[in-house]
C-alpha positions, 0 to 999 in steps of 0.5 A, spaced: 910 342 059 906 344 065 904 337 066 913 336 066 914 342 071 908 340 075 912 332 076 918 336 076 916 340 083 912 335 086 915 328 083 923 331 084 923 337 088 922 333 094 929 329 094 932 335 091 929 339 098 931 333 102 939 332 098 940 339 100 937 339 107 941 334 108 947 334 105 948 342 107 947 341 114 952 337 115 957 342 110 955 347 115 957 343 121 962 340 119 965 347 116 961 353 119 959 351 127 960 359 129 954 360 126 950 354 128 946 358 132 940 363 134 943 371 134 941 374 140 937 381 140 934 380 147 938 387 150 933 391 144 924 390 146 925 385 150 918 385 151 916 383 145 921 378 144 919 374 150 912 374 147 912 373 139 919 367 140 915 364 145 908 364 142 912 361 135 915 355 138 909 353 142 905 352 136 911 351 131 913 345 134 906 343 135 905 344 127 911 340 127 910 334 130 902 335 128 904 334 120 909 328 121 905 324 126 899 327 122 902 324 115 906 319 115 901 314 119 899 310 115 891 311 114 890 303 117 895 304 123 890 310 126 884 305 124 886 299 126 886 304 133 878 306 132 881 312 129 876 315 124 879 319 119 874 325 119 876 324 127 883 324 125 881 330 120 877 335 126 883 334 131 887 336 125 883 342 125 883 344 132 889 342 134 893 345 127 890 351 127 891 354 134 897 352 134 897 356 127 893 362 130 899 362 137 904 362 130 902 367 127 901 373 133 907 369 134 911 370 128 907 377 127 911 379 133 918 378 131 915 380 124 914 388 125 921 386 131 926 386 126 922 390 121 921 397 123 926 397 129 931 402 127 936 397 130 934 391 130 933 392 122 941 394 121 943 388 126 939 383 121 942 380 115 937 379 109 937 371 110 934 373 117 928 377 114 927 372 108 926 367 112 921 369 117 917 372 111 918 366 107 915 363 115 910 368 114 908 366 107 908 358 110 904 360 116 898 364 112 898 358 106 897 352 112 891 357 116 888 358 109 887 351 109 883 350 113 876 353 110 878 348 105 879 342 109 872 343 112 868 341 106 872 335 105 871 333 112 870 327 111 877 325 112 879 323 106 882 328 103 887 328 109 888 321 107 890 322 100 895 327 102 897 322 107 898 317 101 903 321 097 908 323 102 908 315 104 908 314 097 915 319 097 918 316 102 918 309 101 921 312 093 914 310 089 913 313 083 906 313 083 906 319 089 903 325 085 898 321 083 895 323 089 895 330 089 890 329 083 883 335 086 887 337 091 886 345 092 890 349 088 892 353 096 894 346 098 899 345 092 902 352 093 903 351 101 906 343 100 911 347 095 912 353 100 914 347 105 919 344 100 922 350 099 923 350 106 927 345 108 931 346 101 935 353 104 933 350 111 941 350 112 943 356 110 938 359 115 939 360 123 934 355 123 939 350 124 938 351 131 933 348 132 937 340 131 941 342 136 936 344 142 938 341 148 931 338 151 931 343 156 930 348 152 923 350 151 924 353 159 931 356 160 932 362 162 934 368 159 940 371 158 941 375 165 944 381 164 946 387 169 949 394 169 956 396 171 953 400 177 950 393 179 955 389 178 961 394 182 955 394 188 955 387 188 
């Protein structure tokens, strides 16, 4: 029974998550463009928002790019340019660890702001709170994999996980075999990651897909008081 559930989660669930991600996002864009944005609460606890948001976004961008490049780039390509599995792992640990800490601090501030400010809490939907907590758990699990990776400094487990994702992408039925011997925390981190992909179209995270290139350097909303506006 457990084998069947295991194969369902790590063999078929990734494809279900991706299909829901693609068609759910397309459907939401077609029918709910007015909700295709991240609601602003900048006027409330602005300083905490600015610090938390910047730390979170910088960290999460590095993490996303690192995961995509790190797991989807074949090991043979890396070795062809002189990068060993051990070097790949060390870079992943250093950059991923730094980005993870930045993301953790930023997300902690954002969650504290949303949950403990009564005004912001009242304007938050259940999905807003859920996705923040889901990201928080996923991030903690990701940071928890660092000590595990330190026990495999040869980098071969990272290569093994890369084979899993690469075989999923090319629709190879043996992908799940590359998870053999992987720590349960890594399994849980993977499950939460797949679930994040699944629920993505139904959250405020969809605004990530329509960001202009100038988003990172954008200015915050300029708010003027009525008195100052009249004087001008």
